[in-house]
DSSP file (Angstrom, degrees, kcal/mol; ACC not computed):
  #  RESIDUE AA STRUCTURE BP1 BP2  ACC     N-H-->O    O-->H-N    N-H-->O    O-->H-N    TCO  KAPPA ALPHA  PHI   PSI    X-CA   Y-CA   Z-CA
    1    1 A M    >>        0   0    0      0, 0.0     4,-0.8     0, 0.0     3,-0.5   0.000 360.0 360.0 360.0 -54.2    8.4  -35.1   14.2
    2    2 A M  H 3>  +     0   0    0      1,-0.2     4,-2.3     2,-0.2     5,-0.2   0.784 360.0  67.5 -57.1 -36.0    6.8  -38.3   15.7
    3    3 A T  H 3> S+     0   0    0      1,-0.2     4,-1.7     2,-0.2    -1,-0.2   0.892  98.4  46.6 -53.2 -46.2    9.7  -38.5   18.1
    4    4 A Q  H <> S+     0   0    0     -3,-0.5     4,-2.2     2,-0.2    -1,-0.2   0.760 108.3  57.0 -72.5 -29.8    8.9  -35.6   19.9
    5    5 A Q  H  X S+     0   0    0     -4,-0.8     4,-2.2     2,-0.2    -2,-0.2   0.897 107.3  50.2 -65.1 -42.3    5.2  -36.7   20.2
    6    6 A F  H  X S+     0   0    0     -4,-2.3     4,-2.7     2,-0.2    -2,-0.2   0.888 108.2  51.6 -64.1 -41.9    6.4  -39.9   21.8
    7    7 A R  H  X S+     0   0    0     -4,-1.7     4,-2.7     2,-0.2    -1,-0.2   0.903 109.2  51.0 -65.1 -43.5    8.5  -37.9   24.3
    8    8 A K  H  X S+     0   0    0     -4,-2.2     4,-2.8     2,-0.2    -1,-0.2   0.928 110.7  49.0 -62.7 -42.3    5.5  -35.8   25.2
    9    9 A L  H  X S+     0   0    0     -4,-2.2     4,-2.4     2,-0.2    -2,-0.2   0.923 111.1  49.2 -58.7 -45.2    3.5  -38.9   25.7
   10   10 A A  H  X S+     0   0    0     -4,-2.7     4,-2.6    94,-0.2    -2,-0.2   0.934 114.8  45.4 -60.0 -49.2    6.2  -40.5   27.9
   11   11 A L  H  X S+     0   0    0     -4,-2.7     4,-3.0     1,-0.2     5,-0.4   0.867 109.5  54.3 -65.6 -38.2    6.4  -37.2   29.9
   12   12 A F  H  X S+     0   0    0     -4,-2.8     4,-2.2    -5,-0.2    -1,-0.2   0.940 113.1  42.9 -58.3 -46.8    2.6  -36.9   30.2
   13   13 A G  H  X S+     0   0    0     -4,-2.4     4,-2.5    87,-0.2    -2,-0.2   0.906 116.1  50.1 -60.8 -42.0    2.5  -40.5   31.7
   14   14 A Y  H  X S+     0   0    0     -4,-2.6     4,-1.5    -5,-0.2    -2,-0.2   0.956 117.0  36.1 -64.7 -53.8    5.5  -39.8   33.9
   15   15 A F  H  X S+     0   0    0     -4,-3.0     4,-2.2     2,-0.2     5,-0.2   0.821 112.1  62.4 -67.3 -34.6    4.3  -36.5   35.5
   16   16 A G  H  X S+     0   0    0     -4,-2.2     4,-2.9    -5,-0.4    -2,-0.2   0.943 104.4  46.1 -60.0 -44.7    0.9  -37.8   35.5
   17   17 A L  H  X S+     0   0    0     -4,-2.5     4,-2.5     2,-0.2    -1,-0.2   0.889 107.5  59.5 -53.4 -44.8    2.1  -40.7   37.9
   18   18 A W  H  < S+     0   0    0     -4,-1.5    -1,-0.2     1,-0.2    -2,-0.2   0.878 116.2  32.9 -56.4 -43.8    3.9  -38.0   40.0
   19   19 A L  H  X S+     0   0    0     -4,-2.2     4,-1.5     2,-0.1    -2,-0.2   0.840 119.3  49.9 -87.1 -34.1    0.6  -36.2   40.6
   20   20 A Y  H  X S+     0   0    0     -4,-2.9     4,-2.4    -5,-0.2     5,-0.2   0.844 101.8  58.5 -73.4 -33.6   -1.8  -39.1   40.7
   21   21 A I  H  X S+     0   0    0     -4,-2.5     4,-2.9     2,-0.2     5,-0.3   0.965 111.1  42.0 -67.5 -47.6    0.0  -41.4   43.1
   22   22 A P  H  >>S+     0   0    0      0, 0.0     4,-2.7     0, 0.0     5,-0.7   0.968 113.8  53.6 -63.8 -41.4    0.0  -38.8   46.0
   23   23 A L  I  X>S+     0   0    0     -4,-1.5     5,-2.5     1,-0.2     4,-1.2   0.894 116.0  40.0 -57.7 -39.4   -3.6  -37.8   45.2
   24   24 A W  I  <>S+     0   0    0     -4,-2.4     5,-2.4     3,-0.2    -1,-0.2   0.948 120.6  40.4 -77.0 -49.2   -4.6  -41.5   45.5
   25   25 A H  I  <5S+     0   0    0     -4,-2.9    -2,-0.2    -5,-0.2    -1,-0.2   0.693 124.1  35.2 -76.5 -18.0   -2.5  -42.5   48.5
   26   26 A L  I  <5S+     0   0    0     -4,-2.7    -3,-0.2    -5,-0.3    -1,-0.2   0.760 134.2   4.5-106.0 -29.8   -3.0  -39.5   50.5
   27   27 A W  I  <<S+     0   0    0     -4,-1.2    -3,-0.2    -5,-0.7    -4,-0.1   0.800 123.2  47.8-122.9 -43.1   -6.6  -38.3   49.8
   28   28 A L  I   <S-     0   0    0     -5,-2.5    -4,-0.2     1,-0.2    -3,-0.2   0.885 133.3  -6.5 -72.3 -38.7   -8.6  -40.4   47.6
   29   29 A S  S   <S-     0   0    0     -5,-2.4    -1,-0.2    -6,-0.2    -2,-0.1  -0.511  71.9-160.1-154.1  79.7   -7.9  -43.7   49.4
   30   30 A P        -     0   0    0      0, 0.0    -4,-0.1     0, 0.0    -5,-0.1  -0.237  38.3 -87.3 -66.9 155.8   -5.3  -43.7   52.1
   31   31 A P        -     0   0    0      0, 0.0     3,-0.2     0, 0.0     2,-0.0  -0.294  41.0-147.9 -68.6 141.5   -3.8  -47.0   52.9
   32   32 A S    >   +     0   0    0      1,-0.2     3,-1.3     2,-0.1    -3,-0.0  -0.069  68.7  69.1 -88.7-164.0   -5.5  -49.3   55.5
   33   33 A L  T 3  S-     0   0    0      1,-0.3    -1,-0.2    -2,-0.0     3,-0.1   0.628 121.2 -73.2  69.7  16.8   -3.9  -51.7   57.9
   34   34 A G  T 3  S+     0   0    0      1,-0.3    -1,-0.3    -3,-0.2     2,-0.2   0.616  87.0 151.4  72.3  13.9   -2.3  -48.9   60.0
   35   35 A L    <   -     0   0    0     -3,-1.3    -1,-0.3     1,-0.1     3,-0.0  -0.551  52.0-112.0 -77.7 140.3    0.3  -48.1   57.4
   36   36 A D    >>  -     0   0    0     -2,-0.2     4,-2.0     1,-0.1     3,-0.8  -0.617  19.5-142.1 -72.0 123.7    1.5  -44.6   57.3
   37   37 A P  H 3> S+     0   0    0      0, 0.0     4,-2.1     0, 0.0    -1,-0.1   0.805 100.2  54.5 -54.8 -36.6    0.5  -42.9   54.1
   38   38 A W  H 3> S+     0   0    0      2,-0.2     4,-2.1     1,-0.2     5,-0.1   0.800 107.9  51.5 -68.0 -32.9    3.7  -41.1   53.7
   39   39 A F  H <> S+     0   0    0     -3,-0.8     4,-1.4     2,-0.2    -1,-0.2   0.933 111.8  44.8 -62.1 -48.9    5.5  -44.4   53.9
   40   40 A V  H  X S+     0   0    0     -4,-2.0     4,-1.5     1,-0.2    -2,-0.2   0.875 113.8  52.0 -67.1 -37.5    3.4  -46.0   51.3
   41   41 A L  H  X S+     0   0    0     -4,-2.1     4,-1.6    -5,-0.2    -1,-0.2   0.884 106.5  53.5 -64.1 -41.7    3.7  -42.7   49.1
   42   42 A S  H  X S+     0   0    0     -4,-2.1     4,-2.0     2,-0.2    -1,-0.2   0.810 104.7  54.5 -68.2 -28.9    7.4  -42.8   49.4
   43   43 A I  H  < S+     0   0    0     -4,-1.4    -1,-0.2     1,-0.2    -2,-0.2   0.908 114.5  42.7 -60.7 -42.5    7.6  -46.6   48.1
   44   44 A W  H  < S+     0   0    0     -4,-1.5     4,-0.3     1,-0.2    -2,-0.2   0.764 117.6  42.3 -80.7 -25.8    5.7  -45.5   45.1
   45   45 A L  H >X S+     0   0    0     -4,-1.6     3,-0.8     2,-0.1     4,-0.8   0.773  96.1  74.6 -94.6 -28.9    7.4  -42.3   44.3
   46   46 A I  H >X S+     0   0    0     -4,-2.0     3,-2.1     1,-0.3     4,-0.9   0.938  92.1  55.1 -46.8 -54.8   11.1  -43.3   44.9
   47   47 A P  H 34 S+     0   0    0      0, 0.0     3,-0.4     0, 0.0    -1,-0.3   0.852 103.3  56.7 -51.4 -32.6   11.4  -45.3   41.7
   48   48 A L  H <4 S+     0   0    0     -3,-0.8     4,-0.3    -4,-0.3    -2,-0.2   0.684  94.8  67.3 -76.9 -11.6   10.3  -42.3   39.6
   49   49 A I  H X< S+     0   0    0     -3,-2.1     3,-1.2    -4,-0.8     4,-0.5   0.898  89.3  65.0 -70.9 -38.6   13.1  -40.1   41.0
   50   50 A F  T 3< S+     0   0    0     -4,-0.9     3,-0.4    -3,-0.4     4,-0.4   0.904 106.1  38.6 -56.3 -49.6   16.0  -42.1   39.2
   51   51 A P  T 3> S+     0   0    0      0, 0.0     4,-2.5     0, 0.0    -1,-0.2   0.475  85.5 100.4 -78.8  -1.0   15.0  -41.3   35.6
   52   52 A L  H <> S+     0   0    0     -3,-1.2     4,-2.1    -4,-0.3     5,-0.2   0.886  82.7  45.4 -64.2 -44.9   14.0  -37.7   36.0
   53   53 A R  H  > S+     0   0    0     -4,-0.5     4,-1.8    -3,-0.4    -1,-0.2   0.976 115.1  46.9 -64.3 -47.1   17.3  -36.0   34.7
   54   54 A G  H  >>S+     0   0    0     -4,-0.4     5,-2.1     1,-0.2     4,-1.5   0.876 111.4  51.0 -68.6 -33.8   17.6  -38.3   31.8
   55   55 A L  H  <5S+     0   0    0     -4,-2.5    -1,-0.2     1,-0.2    -2,-0.2   0.926 110.8  48.6 -71.5 -36.8   14.0  -37.9   30.7
   56   56 A L  H  <5S+     0   0    0     -4,-2.1    -1,-0.2    -5,-0.2    -2,-0.2   0.813 112.3  48.6 -64.8 -30.0   14.2  -34.1   30.9
   57   57 A K  H  <5S-     0   0    0     -4,-1.8    -1,-0.2    -5,-0.2    -2,-0.2   0.725 111.5-121.4 -81.8 -19.0   17.3  -34.2   28.8
   58   58 A G  T  <5 +     0   0    0     -4,-1.5    -3,-0.2     1,-0.2    -4,-0.1   0.764  45.5 172.3  83.5  26.9   15.8  -36.5   26.3
   59   59 A N     >< -     0   0    0     -5,-2.1     4,-1.6     1,-0.2    -1,-0.2  -0.610  25.6-152.9 -73.5 118.5   18.4  -39.2   26.7
   60   60 A P  H  > S+     0   0    0      0, 0.0     4,-1.8     0, 0.0    -1,-0.2   0.822  93.4  57.6 -64.3 -32.1   17.1  -42.2   24.6
   61   61 A Y  H  > S+     0   0    0      1,-0.2     4,-2.2     2,-0.2     5,-0.3   0.921 108.1  47.8 -65.2 -39.6   19.0  -44.7   26.9
   62   62 A T  H  > S+     0   0    0      1,-0.2     4,-1.7     2,-0.2    -1,-0.2   0.886 108.5  52.2 -65.6 -33.5   17.1  -43.4   29.9
   63   63 A Y  H  X S+     0   0    0     -4,-1.6     4,-0.6     2,-0.2    -1,-0.2   0.881 110.1  51.9 -61.3 -40.1   13.9  -43.6   28.1
   64   64 A A  H >< S+     0   0    0     -4,-1.8     3,-0.6     1,-0.2     4,-0.3   0.903 113.6  40.3 -64.5 -46.9   14.7  -47.3   27.2
   65   65 A W  H >X S+     0   0    0     -4,-2.2     3,-1.7     1,-0.2     4,-0.8   0.816 105.6  66.8 -78.8 -26.5   15.5  -48.4   30.7
   66   66 A T  H 3X S+     0   0    0     -4,-1.7     4,-1.5    -5,-0.3    -1,-0.2   0.699  81.6  75.9 -64.0 -18.9   12.7  -46.4   32.2
   67   67 A C  H <X S+     0   0    0     -3,-0.6     4,-1.5    -4,-0.6    -1,-0.3   0.883  92.4  56.2 -53.5 -41.3   10.3  -48.7   30.3
   68   68 A F  H <> S+     0   0    0     -3,-1.7     4,-0.7    -4,-0.3     3,-0.2   0.910 106.0  48.9 -67.5 -40.6   11.1  -51.3   33.2
   69   69 A I  H  X S+     0   0    0     -4,-0.8     4,-0.8     1,-0.2     3,-0.4   0.803 104.0  58.8 -64.3 -29.3   10.1  -48.8   35.9
   70   70 A S  H >X S+     0   0    0     -4,-1.5     4,-2.3     1,-0.2     3,-0.7   0.880  96.9  63.4 -70.7 -37.9    6.8  -48.1   34.2
   71   71 A L  H 3X S+     0   0    0     -4,-1.5     4,-3.4     1,-0.2     5,-0.4   0.832  92.6  62.7 -49.6 -39.0    6.0  -51.9   34.4
   72   72 A W  H 3X S+     0   0    0     -4,-0.7     4,-1.8    -3,-0.4    -1,-0.2   0.926 109.0  41.2 -61.7 -39.4    6.0  -51.6   38.3
   73   73 A Y  H <X S+     0   0    0     -4,-0.8     4,-2.4    -3,-0.7    -2,-0.2   0.891 113.5  53.1 -75.7 -42.5    3.0  -49.2   38.0
   74   74 A F  H  X S+     0   0    0     -4,-2.3     4,-1.7     2,-0.2    -2,-0.2   0.921 113.4  43.6 -58.7 -43.8    1.2  -51.2   35.1
   75   75 A L  H  X S+     0   0    0     -4,-3.4     4,-2.3     2,-0.2     5,-0.2   0.900 111.8  53.1 -70.3 -35.2    1.4  -54.4   37.3
   76   76 A H  H  X S+     0   0    0     -4,-1.8     4,-2.5    -5,-0.4     5,-0.2   0.955 111.3  48.1 -58.8 -44.0    0.3  -52.5   40.5
   77   77 A S  H  X S+     0   0    0     -4,-2.4     4,-2.0     1,-0.2    -1,-0.2   0.877 111.5  48.3 -69.7 -37.1   -2.7  -51.2   38.5
   78   78 A L  H  X S+     0   0    0     -4,-1.7     4,-1.4    -5,-0.2    -1,-0.2   0.851 111.5  49.8 -69.6 -34.3   -3.7  -54.6   37.1
   79   79 A T  H  X S+     0   0    0     -4,-2.3     4,-2.5     2,-0.2     5,-0.3   0.927 113.5  45.4 -71.7 -40.3   -3.5  -56.3   40.5
   80   80 A I  H  X S+     0   0    0     -4,-2.5     4,-2.2     1,-0.2     7,-0.2   0.880 109.3  55.2 -71.7 -34.8   -5.6  -53.7   42.1
   81   81 A M  H  < S+     0   0    0     -4,-2.0    -1,-0.2    -5,-0.2    -2,-0.2   0.871 117.2  36.7 -69.3 -30.1   -8.1  -53.7   39.3
   82   82 A V  H  < S+     0   0    0     -4,-1.4    -2,-0.2    -5,-0.1    -1,-0.2   0.888 126.0  36.2 -88.4 -33.1   -8.6  -57.6   39.7
   83   83 A S  H  < S+     0   0    0     -4,-2.5    -3,-0.2     1,-0.2    -2,-0.2   0.747 114.3  45.9 -96.7 -25.2   -8.3  -57.8   43.6
   84   84 A D    >X  -     0   0    0     -4,-2.2     3,-1.1    -5,-0.3     4,-0.6  -0.820  50.2-177.0-133.4 103.6  -10.0  -54.7   45.0
   85   85 A P  G >4 S+     0   0    0      0, 0.0     3,-0.6     0, 0.0     4,-0.4   0.802  84.1  61.6 -63.6 -29.1  -13.3  -53.6   43.7
   86   86 A A  G 34 S+     0   0    0      1,-0.2     3,-0.2     2,-0.1     4,-0.1   0.825 114.3  34.4 -64.8 -33.1  -13.3  -50.4   45.9
   87   87 A E  G X> S+     0   0    0     -3,-1.1     4,-1.8    -7,-0.2     3,-1.1   0.382  83.9 111.7-108.5   4.2  -10.3  -49.1   44.2
   88   88 A R  H <X S+     0   0    0     -3,-0.6     4,-1.6    -4,-0.6    -1,-0.2   0.828  80.0  45.7 -52.3 -50.2  -10.8  -50.4   40.7
   89   89 A W  H 3> S+     0   0    0     -4,-0.4     4,-1.1     1,-0.3    -1,-0.3   0.770 108.2  55.6 -74.2 -20.5  -11.4  -47.0   39.1
   90   90 A L  H <> S+     0   0    0     -3,-1.1     4,-1.7     2,-0.2     3,-0.3   0.897 108.9  49.8 -68.7 -40.1   -8.4  -45.5   40.8
   91   91 A A  H  X S+     0   0    0     -4,-1.8     4,-2.2     1,-0.2    -2,-0.2   0.815 103.6  59.2 -71.2 -29.6   -6.3  -48.4   39.3
   92   92 A V  H  X S+     0   0    0     -4,-1.6     4,-2.0     2,-0.2    -1,-0.2   0.852 105.3  51.0 -68.7 -32.4   -7.7  -47.7   35.8
   93   93 A G  H  X S+     0   0    0     -4,-1.1     4,-2.3    -3,-0.3    -2,-0.2   0.923 112.7  44.1 -67.4 -42.0   -6.3  -44.1   36.1
   94   94 A E  H  X S+     0   0    0     -4,-1.7     4,-2.1     1,-0.2    -2,-0.2   0.859 110.9  55.0 -70.3 -32.3   -2.9  -45.4   37.0
   95   95 A F  H  X S+     0   0    0     -4,-2.2     4,-2.5     2,-0.2     5,-0.2   0.909 107.2  50.6 -62.4 -44.6   -3.1  -48.0   34.3
   96   96 A F  H  X S+     0   0    0     -4,-2.0     4,-2.5     1,-0.2    -2,-0.2   0.960 113.1  45.1 -56.6 -51.6   -3.8  -45.3   31.7
   97   97 A L  H  X S+     0   0    0     -4,-2.3     4,-2.0     1,-0.2    -2,-0.2   0.845 111.7  52.6 -65.6 -32.0   -0.8  -43.3   32.9
   98   98 A A  H  X S+     0   0    0     -4,-2.1     4,-3.4     2,-0.2     5,-0.3   0.934 109.8  47.7 -66.0 -42.8    1.5  -46.3   33.0
   99   99 A V  H  X S+     0   0    0     -4,-2.5     4,-2.4     1,-0.2     5,-0.4   0.929 112.6  48.9 -71.3 -37.4    0.7  -47.4   29.5
  100  100 A C  H  X S+     0   0    0     -4,-2.5     4,-2.3    -5,-0.2    -1,-0.2   0.914 113.0  48.0 -56.6 -38.7    1.2  -43.8   28.3
  101  101 A F  H  X S+     0   0    0     -4,-2.0     4,-2.1    -5,-0.2    -2,-0.2   0.931 116.8  42.7 -70.0 -47.0    4.5  -43.7   30.1
  102  102 A F  H  X S+     0   0    0     -4,-3.4     4,-3.2     2,-0.2     5,-0.3   0.974 116.4  46.2 -66.6 -57.2    5.6  -47.2   28.7
  103  103 A C  H  X S+     0   0    0     -4,-2.4     4,-2.6    -5,-0.3     5,-0.3   0.912 114.9  46.8 -55.9 -47.1    4.5  -46.7   25.2
  104  104 A G  H  X S+     0   0    0     -4,-2.3     4,-1.7    -5,-0.4   -94,-0.2   0.905 114.6  47.2 -61.7 -37.1    6.1  -43.1   25.0
  105  105 A C  H  X S+     0   0    0     -4,-2.1     4,-2.6    -5,-0.2     5,-0.2   0.951 113.6  46.7 -67.8 -48.5    9.3  -44.2   26.5
  106  106 A A  H  X S+     0   0    0     -4,-3.2     4,-1.5     1,-0.2    -2,-0.2   0.934 118.3  40.2 -67.4 -41.8    9.7  -47.3   24.3
  107  107 A Y  H  X S+     0   0    0     -4,-2.6     4,-2.2    -5,-0.3     5,-0.2   0.831 113.5  54.1 -73.5 -27.4    8.8  -45.5   21.0
  108  108 A Y  H  X S+     0   0    0     -4,-1.7     4,-3.3    -5,-0.3     5,-0.5   0.951 108.4  48.9 -67.2 -49.2   10.8  -42.5   21.9
  109  109 A A  H  X S+     0   0    0     -4,-2.6     4,-1.3     1,-0.2    -1,-0.2   0.841 113.2  49.4 -55.2 -38.5   13.8  -44.5   22.5
  110  110 A K  H  X S+     0   0    0     -4,-1.5     4,-1.3    -5,-0.2    -1,-0.2   0.910 116.3  37.3 -60.5 -49.6   13.4  -46.3   19.3
  111  111 A H  H  X S+     0   0    0     -4,-2.2     4,-2.0     2,-0.2    -2,-0.2   0.842 118.5  47.2 -81.0 -35.9   12.9  -43.5   17.1
  112  112 A R  H  X S+     0   0    0     -4,-3.3     4,-2.2    -5,-0.2     6,-0.2   0.885 110.3  55.6 -79.5 -32.1   15.4  -41.0   18.7
  113  113 A G  H  <>S+     0   0    0     -4,-1.3     5,-2.9    -5,-0.5     4,-0.5   0.894 108.1  47.0 -57.6 -42.1   18.0  -43.8   18.8
  114  114 A R  H ><5S+     0   0    0     -4,-1.3     3,-0.7     3,-0.2    -1,-0.2   0.892 108.7  55.9 -69.9 -36.4   17.6  -44.3   15.1
  115  115 A E  H 3<5S+     0   0    0     -4,-2.0    -2,-0.2     1,-0.2    -1,-0.2   0.936 111.6  43.6 -50.1 -49.6   17.8  -40.5   14.6
  116  116 A L  T 3<5S-     0   0    0     -4,-2.2    -1,-0.2    -5,-0.1    -2,-0.2   0.459 116.2-113.8 -83.9   0.8   21.2  -40.6   16.4
  117  117 A G  T < 5 +     0   0    0     -3,-0.7     2,-0.3    -4,-0.5    -3,-0.2   0.736  66.2 148.2  77.2  20.1   22.5  -43.7   14.6
  118  118 A L      < +     0   0    0     -5,-2.9     2,-0.3    -6,-0.2    -1,-0.3  -0.664  16.0 163.9 -86.8 142.1   22.4  -45.8   17.9
  119  119 A S        -     0   0    0     -2,-0.3    -5,-0.0    -3,-0.1     0, 0.0  -0.981  40.2-156.9-155.8 148.1   21.7  -49.4   17.5
  120  120 A I  S    S+     0   0    0     -2,-0.3     2,-0.2     2,-0.1    -1,-0.1   0.540  76.7  90.6 -97.0  -6.4   22.0  -52.6   19.6
  121  121 A R  S    S-     0   0    0      1,-0.0    -2,-0.0     3,-0.0     3,-0.0  -0.555  82.2-119.3 -83.8 145.4   22.0  -54.7   16.5
  122  122 A K        -     0   0    0     -2,-0.2     2,-0.1     1,-0.1    -2,-0.1  -0.690  35.5-103.9 -84.5 144.9   25.2  -55.6   14.8
  123  123 A P        -     0   0    0      0, 0.0     2,-0.2     0, 0.0    -1,-0.1  -0.391  37.4-115.1 -64.3 138.6   25.6  -54.3   11.2
  124  124 A K        -     0   0    0     -2,-0.1     2,-0.7     1,-0.1     3,-0.0  -0.540  23.3-121.0 -74.3 139.1   25.1  -57.0    8.7
  125  125 A N    >   -     0   0    0     -2,-0.2     3,-1.0     1,-0.2     4,-0.3  -0.715  18.5-165.2 -85.1 120.8   28.1  -57.8    6.6
  126  126 A K  G >  S+     0   0    0     -2,-0.7     3,-0.8     1,-0.2    -1,-0.2   0.690  81.3  72.5 -79.2 -19.7   27.2  -57.3    3.0
  127  127 A A  G 3  S+     0   0    0      1,-0.2    -1,-0.2     2,-0.2    -2,-0.0   0.739  88.3  63.1 -65.0 -24.6   30.4  -59.2    1.8
  128  128 A K  G <         0   0    0     -3,-1.0    -1,-0.2     1,-0.2    -2,-0.2   0.748 360.0 360.0 -72.8 -23.9   28.7  -62.6    2.9
  129  129 A Q    <         0   0    0     -3,-0.8    -1,-0.2    -4,-0.3    -2,-0.2   0.523 360.0 360.0 -82.1 360.0   26.0  -62.2    0.4
């Protein structure tokens, strides 16, 4: 039961980033320094394309490695919160979605992996005791 709630949390964070990033970089605060907003947008959305199929299928392995992708958005939001007061509140939104994405992915992978009997740990040998 908890497993599906973690999956919903991960998908909320994932699709939230899909919606929030274009909103931020195209309308709320387009990039300065003469950069094309569509180029900046593509840099932020391309990493989110890779895990889409596995996330929709509920593959725990995909959820596990997708945690690393979520850290990209987590670090970006923290950097903007510290360095750019004008975009601080936009970064807080990204931070919230990235944390939901990370926690949902990590806990879904853990619980679903246990349900399926998957493990990265070696079984303990009971004969040695």
